One Martini backbone bead per residue (centre of mass of N, CA, C, O) as a GRO file, in nm:
protein
  158
    1MET     BB    1 -10.868  12.419   4.317
    2ALA     BB    2 -10.665  12.393   4.060
    3GLN     BB    3 -10.506  12.217   3.856
    4PRO     BB    4 -10.221  12.189   3.715
    5GLY     BB    5 -10.275  12.323   3.386
    6SER     BB    6 -10.546  12.413   3.410
    7ARG     BB    7 -10.859  12.545   3.272
    8GLU     BB    8 -11.084  12.808   3.315
    9VAL     BB    9 -11.423  12.845   3.180
   10VAL     BB   10 -11.665  13.075   3.060
   11LEU     BB   11 -11.959  12.999   2.888
   12LEU     BB   12 -12.169  13.139   3.095
   13ALA     BB   13 -12.276  13.396   3.227
   14GLN     BB   14 -12.455  13.552   3.450
   15THR     BB   15 -12.813  13.485   3.418
   16THR     BB   16 -13.141  13.535   3.296
   17ILE     BB   17 -13.389  13.281   3.217
   18THR     BB   18 -13.705  13.276   2.992
   19THR     BB   19 -13.576  13.165   2.718
   20SER     BB   20 -13.467  13.047   2.456
   21GLY     BB   21 -13.110  12.992   2.364
   22THR     BB   22 -12.784  13.145   2.297
   23GLY     BB   23 -12.456  13.185   2.307
   24SER     BB   24 -12.146  13.240   2.258
   25VAL     BB   25 -11.867  13.193   2.090
   26ILE     BB   26 -11.597  12.981   2.213
   27ASN     BB   27 -11.261  12.930   2.240
   28VAL     BB   28 -11.133  12.604   2.298
   29PRO     BB   29 -10.876  12.453   2.388
   30MET     BB   30 -10.656  12.217   2.312
   31GLY     BB   31 -10.501  11.940   2.500
   32PHE     BB   32 -10.725  11.784   2.658
   33SER     BB   33 -10.846  11.497   2.881
   34GLY     BB   34 -11.049  11.673   3.046
   35LEU     BB   35 -11.379  11.748   3.203
   36ILE     BB   36 -11.538  12.005   3.408
   37ALA     BB   37 -11.874  12.069   3.424
   38HIS     BB   38 -12.092  12.366   3.512
   39THR     BB   39 -12.413  12.434   3.665
   40SER     BB   40 -12.630  12.705   3.772
   41CYS     BB   41 -12.916  12.785   4.007
   42ASN     BB   42 -13.087  13.018   4.217
   43THR     BB   43 -13.367  13.066   4.055
   44VAL     BB   44 -13.722  12.961   4.052
   45SER     BB   45 -14.001  13.006   3.827
   46GLY     BB   46 -14.328  12.894   3.782
   47THR     BB   47 -14.489  12.655   3.568
   48LEU     BB   48 -14.314  12.393   3.511
   49PRO     BB   49 -14.010  12.444   3.505
   50THR     BB   50 -13.761  12.405   3.232
   51LEU     BB   51 -13.408  12.326   3.197
   52ASN     BB   52 -13.196  12.300   2.914
   53VAL     BB   53 -12.842  12.217   2.893
   54TYR     BB   54 -12.583  12.290   2.639
   55ILE     BB   55 -12.290  12.176   2.490
   56GLN     BB   56 -12.140  12.302   2.189
   57ASN     BB   57 -12.004  12.217   1.865
   58GLN     BB   58 -11.850  12.348   1.594
   59VAL     BB   59 -11.956  12.288   1.248
   60THR     BB   60 -11.844  12.257   0.896
   61ASP     BB   61 -11.937  12.258   0.590
   62ALA     BB   62 -11.884  12.185   0.271
   63ALA     BB   63 -11.840  12.356  -0.009
   64ALA     BB   64 -11.844  12.349  -0.350
   65VAL     BB   65 -11.559  12.535  -0.349
   66ASP     BB   66 -11.406  12.346  -0.188
   67VAL     BB   67 -11.054  12.236  -0.097
   68ALA     BB   68 -10.835  12.022  -0.046
   69PRO     BB   69 -10.719  12.112   0.287
   70ASN     BB   70 -10.917  12.317   0.335
   71PRO     BB   71 -11.131  12.492   0.500
   72PRO     BB   72 -11.450  12.514   0.559
   73THR     BB   73 -11.740  12.735   0.417
   74GLY     BB   74 -11.998  12.648   0.506
   75THR     BB   75 -12.227  12.547   0.700
   76VAL     BB   76 -12.313  12.623   1.033
   77ARG     BB   77 -12.294  12.405   1.304
   78PHE     BB   78 -12.438  12.230   1.596
   79GLN     BB   79 -12.314  12.002   1.848
   80ASP     BB   80 -12.371  11.796   2.090
   81LEU     BB   81 -12.189  11.715   2.396
   82ILE     BB   82 -12.369  11.831   2.635
   83ALA     BB   83 -12.627  11.714   2.870
   84PHE     BB   84 -12.766  11.819   3.123
   85ALA     BB   85 -12.941  11.804   3.369
   86GLN     BB   86 -13.238  11.881   3.450
   87ILE     BB   87 -13.387  12.202   3.541
   88THR     BB   88 -13.634  12.268   3.823
   89THR     BB   89 -13.431  12.372   4.042
   90THR     BB   90 -13.230  12.460   4.256
   91GLY     BB   91 -12.875  12.446   4.178
   92GLN     BB   92 -12.628  12.192   4.089
   93VAL     BB   93 -12.452  12.080   3.777
   94PRO     BB   94 -12.239  11.830   3.723
   95PHE     BB   95 -11.971  11.736   3.471
   96ALA     BB   96 -11.772  11.443   3.418
   97PHE     BB   97 -11.481  11.362   3.202
   98LYS     BB   98 -11.278  11.148   2.996
   99ASN     BB   99 -11.052  11.107   2.777
  100GLN     BB  100 -11.047  10.873   2.479
  101GLY     BB  101 -10.850  10.926   2.219
  102ASP     BB  102 -10.963  11.229   2.155
  103ILE     BB  103 -11.240  11.154   2.303
  104PHE     BB  104 -11.511  11.111   2.444
  105SER     BB  105 -11.675  10.961   2.671
  106ALA     BB  106 -11.924  10.708   2.571
  107ALA     BB  107 -12.201  10.501   2.579
  108SER     BB  108 -12.310  10.530   2.256
  109GLY     BB  109 -12.151  10.686   2.075
  110SER     BB  110 -12.212  10.773   1.780
  111THR     BB  111 -12.400  11.034   1.614
  112LEU     BB  112 -12.607  11.222   1.490
  113GLN     BB  113 -12.683  11.512   1.466
  114GLN     BB  114 -12.728  11.736   1.750
  115ASP     BB  115 -12.984  11.989   1.842
  116ALA     BB  116 -13.114  11.977   2.141
  117THR     BB  117 -13.134  11.619   2.167
  118LEU     BB  118 -12.979  11.519   2.390
  119THR     BB  119 -12.970  11.333   2.654
  120THR     BB  120 -12.991  11.380   2.960
  121GLY     BB  121 -12.693  11.322   3.117
  122THR     BB  122 -12.499  11.335   2.857
  123VAL     BB  123 -12.259  11.230   2.603
  124ASN     BB  124 -12.073  11.300   2.324
  125VAL     BB  125 -11.888  11.267   2.064
  126GLY     BB  126 -11.566  11.441   2.085
  127LEU     BB  127 -11.374  11.702   2.112
  128ILE     BB  128 -11.151  11.875   2.322
  129GLY     BB  129 -11.246  12.152   2.171
  130GLY     BB  130 -11.296  12.461   2.015
  131ASN     BB  131 -11.610  12.574   1.917
  132TRP     BB  132 -11.826  12.697   2.157
  133ARG     BB  133 -12.159  12.663   2.310
  134VAL     BB  134 -12.455  12.763   2.460
  135LYS     BB  135 -12.765  12.588   2.510
  136TRP     BB  136 -13.118  12.665   2.564
  137VAL     BB  137 -13.423  12.518   2.704
  138VAL     BB  138 -13.757  12.634   2.760
  139THR     BB  139 -14.026  12.544   2.986
  140GLY     BB  140 -14.339  12.657   3.056
  141THR     BB  141 -14.496  12.884   3.275
  142THR     BB  142 -14.340  13.161   3.329
  143PRO     BB  143 -14.037  13.115   3.315
  144SER     BB  144 -13.754  13.138   3.572
  145PHE     BB  145 -13.384  13.169   3.562
  146GLY     BB  146 -13.154  13.251   3.806
  147THR     BB  147 -12.823  13.278   3.793
  148VAL     BB  148 -12.700  13.151   3.533
  149ASN     BB  149 -12.423  12.914   3.473
  150VAL     BB  150 -12.122  12.824   3.274
  151THR     BB  151 -11.855  12.594   3.347
  152ALA     BB  152 -11.496  12.503   3.275
  153MET     BB  153 -11.254  12.242   3.341
  154LEU     BB  154 -10.949  12.177   3.204
  155VAL     BB  155 -10.771  11.882   3.169
  156PRO     BB  156 -10.465  11.772   3.143
  157GLU     BB  157 -10.242  11.587   3.011
  158GLY     BB  158 -10.100  11.322   3.223
   0.00000   0.00000   0.00000
């Protein structure tokens, strides 16, 4: 059961994953102080299959023609926010953290942009909310991960 005022969001609907890829960009509302993210996988096959799952936030560079305080219109990039623990077998991988002054709690503080390079089982500094997507990286010989999904519960401030 969800906490009153919380919002549950499907970031990646159930799917079978055999190669690396990315999900759709989803607008996640701002104004939440915590997040419980969850990914699960029901079947795994192949030789030494490994699945790394990331939740990423969209950031946009300023273009040469952009003027302050307008929104940037340059190159769109994605920054790792969460790197779930590596999936090598069936099961569930939860990830929970609390917002500290409008940024994620993080052991290592700010880092340079990371695109599917954040250490597994960690979180990067960033706002809770914005345009997010799920990215996954698959390794192994003929790997297959069945019924993979990613969900998040956004916990309200206060």
